[in-house]
C-alpha positions in Angstrom: 19.8 45.4 37.7 19.4 45.9 41.4 15.8 46.7 42.5 15.1 49.2 45.3 12.5 48.2 47.8 10.1 51.0 48.5 10.1 52.2 52.2 6.7 50.9 53.1 7.7 47.4 52.2 11.3 47.5 53.5 12.5 44.9 55.9 15.4 44.8 58.4 18.8 46.1 57.9 21.7 43.8 56.9 25.5 44.3 56.7 27.3 45.4 53.6 29.1 42.7 51.5 32.8 43.1 50.6 34.7 41.7 47.6 34.7 37.9 47.5 36.9 35.0 46.7 35.8 31.3 46.5 35.5 29.4 49.7 33.1 26.5 50.0 32.1 24.2 47.8 35.0 23.4 45.4 32.5 22.7 42.5 30.2 25.6 41.8 26.9 25.4 39.9 26.2 28.0 37.2 23.7 29.6 39.7 26.4 29.8 42.3 28.8 31.5 39.9 26.2 34.0 38.9 25.4 34.7 42.5 29.1 35.4 43.4 29.4 37.7 40.4 26.3 39.6 41.6 28.0 40.0 45.0 31.1 41.4 43.3 28.8 44.0 41.8 27.5 45.0 45.3 24.7 42.5 45.8 23.9 40.0 48.6 25.4 36.5 48.3 22.6 34.4 49.8 19.9 36.5 48.2 21.6 36.4 44.8 22.0 32.6 44.9 18.4 32.1 46.0 17.2 34.3 43.1 19.4 32.4 40.6 18.1 29.0 41.7 14.5 29.9 42.6 12.9 33.1 41.1 9.9 33.2 43.5 11.1 33.5 47.1 9.1 32.0 49.9 8.8 34.5 52.7 7.2 32.1 55.2 9.7 29.3 55.5 13.5 28.9 55.3 14.0 28.2 51.6 16.4 26.4 49.2 19.5 24.8 50.7 20.5 27.5 53.2 18.6 26.3 56.2 17.4 29.8 57.0 20.9 31.3 57.2 21.8 34.7 55.8 25.5 34.4 54.8 27.6 37.5 54.3 31.3 37.7 53.5 33.6 38.4 56.5 36.9 40.0 55.2 38.8 39.3 58.4 38.5 35.5 58.0 37.8 35.3 54.2 34.8 33.2 55.0 31.0 33.5 54.9 29.2 34.0 58.2 25.5 34.0 59.0 24.4 37.5 60.1 21.7 35.8 62.3 23.2 33.0 64.3 26.9 34.0 63.6 27.9 30.4 62.5 30.3 30.1 59.5 29.0 28.5 56.3 31.8 25.9 56.3 30.8 24.8 59.8 27.1 24.7 59.0 27.7 22.5 56.0 30.2 20.2 57.6 27.6 17.9 58.9 27.8 14.9 56.5 24.2 15.6 55.6 21.8 18.6 55.1 23.0 22.0 56.2 22.6 22.7 60.0 19.5 25.0 60.3 19.9 28.6 61.5 18.9 29.0 65.1 18.2 32.7 64.7 19.7 35.6 66.5 22.3 34.8 69.2 20.0 36.5 71.7 17.4 33.8 71.1 19.6 31.5 73.1 19.2 28.6 70.6 15.4 28.7 70.8 14.1 27.7 67.4 10.4 28.6 68.1 9.3 32.0 66.7 6.7 34.5 67.7 6.0 38.0 66.3 5.2 41.5 67.4 3.1 43.7 65.1 4.1 47.3 65.8 1.8 50.2 64.8 3.6 53.4 64.2 2.6 56.5 66.1 0.3 58.4 63.6 1.3 61.7 65.2 4.9 61.3 63.7 5.5 63.8 60.9 7.3 61.2 58.7 7.8 57.4 58.5 10.2 55.8 61.0 10.3 52.3 59.4 14.1 52.0 59.0 14.7 53.8 62.3 12.4 51.4 64.1 13.8 48.3 62.4 17.3 49.3 63.3 16.4 49.9 66.9 14.8 46.5 67.1 17.8 44.8 65.6 20.1 46.6 68.0 18.4 44.8 70.9 19.8 41.5 69.8 16.6 39.8 70.5 14.4 40.7 67.6 14.6 41.6 63.9 12.3 42.8 61.1 12.2 40.2 58.3 12.0 41.1 54.6 8.6 42.5 53.6 7.8 43.2 57.3 6.6 46.9 56.8 3.3 47.9 55.2 0.7 50.6 55.9 2.2 52.0 59.0 2.8 48.6 60.6 6.1 46.7 61.2 6.2 43.0 61.9 9.1 41.9 64.2 10.3 38.4 64.8 11.5 37.2 68.2 11.6 34.0 70.3 9.2 33.1 73.1 11.8 33.3 75.8 12.7 36.9 75.1 9.7 38.5 73.4 8.3 40.1 76.5 11.6 41.9 77.1 11.7 42.9 73.4 8.2 44.4 73.7 9.2 46.3 76.8 12.2 47.8 75.1 10.2 48.7 72.0 7.7 50.7 74.0 10.6 52.9 75.3 11.7 53.9 71.8 11.2 57.6 71.1 12.1 60.1 68.5 12.8 63.8 68.9 10.1 65.9 67.3 10.3 69.7 67.8 12.5 69.3 70.9 10.0 66.7 72.4 10.5 63.0 72.9 7.6 61.3 71.1 6.9 57.5 71.3 7.6 55.9 67.9 5.1 53.0 68.4 1.5 53.5 69.2 0.7 49.8 70.0 2.4 46.4 70.2 0.4 43.3 69.4 1.6 39.8 70.1 1.2 37.3 67.3 1.8 33.5 67.1 4.2 32.1 64.6 1.3 31.2 62.2 -0.2 34.6 62.4 3.1 36.3 61.9 3.9 34.3 58.8 0.4 35.1 57.5 1.2 38.8 57.8 4.5 38.3 55.9 2.6 36.4 53.1 0.0 39.2 52.8 2.8 41.9 52.7 4.6 39.9 50.0 1.5 39.4 47.9 0.8 43.2 48.2 4.3 44.0 47.0 4.1 41.7 44.1 0.7 43.0 43.1 2.0 46.5 42.9 5.6 46.2 41.8 6.0 42.6 40.5 8.4 39.9 41.6 11.4 41.2 43.6 14.8 40.8 41.9 
């Protein structure tokens, strides 16, 4: 049964998954078969396979055998493609060794280092803007809100050192129309190191599990 993530713990947005057919590898494990069946029912391929093989996801490091990729089915090519770095799964695995790691969003320019921004939502807003803010950040192409990035009015955003200053500048310009007025969505933007950002994600995940149990 698909589990709905409450708004205050919601992460970034991801694309919808279409009906699938087998692509890579020719021999599938039982876990892979279960994952593909889950996708046919409307779930996420990478997430479903991770769940089938490892019930407790690690939110601080790229886990299992996916190298940090988030593969989704692309109907126009009948292949799986990473929603982050845009590489196809067949290309990432065609290395003769471990899968080629995800380099993150294309806008990172191949920079594999990560830094974070902790955004505090404007307390004067009449309702939560978590999904709106996460979508706006993702649309910049140089930042994203990971899973479990939202809690208690704060949104954690991932970026790369080379573009994080520009991302912060754009975020400060995001507004919402409230009673015919343009109101800033973010009250403050705090810069965090990779270590500090991962610590926030771990705390958010622990808080989620404590209240709702392990995610499906």
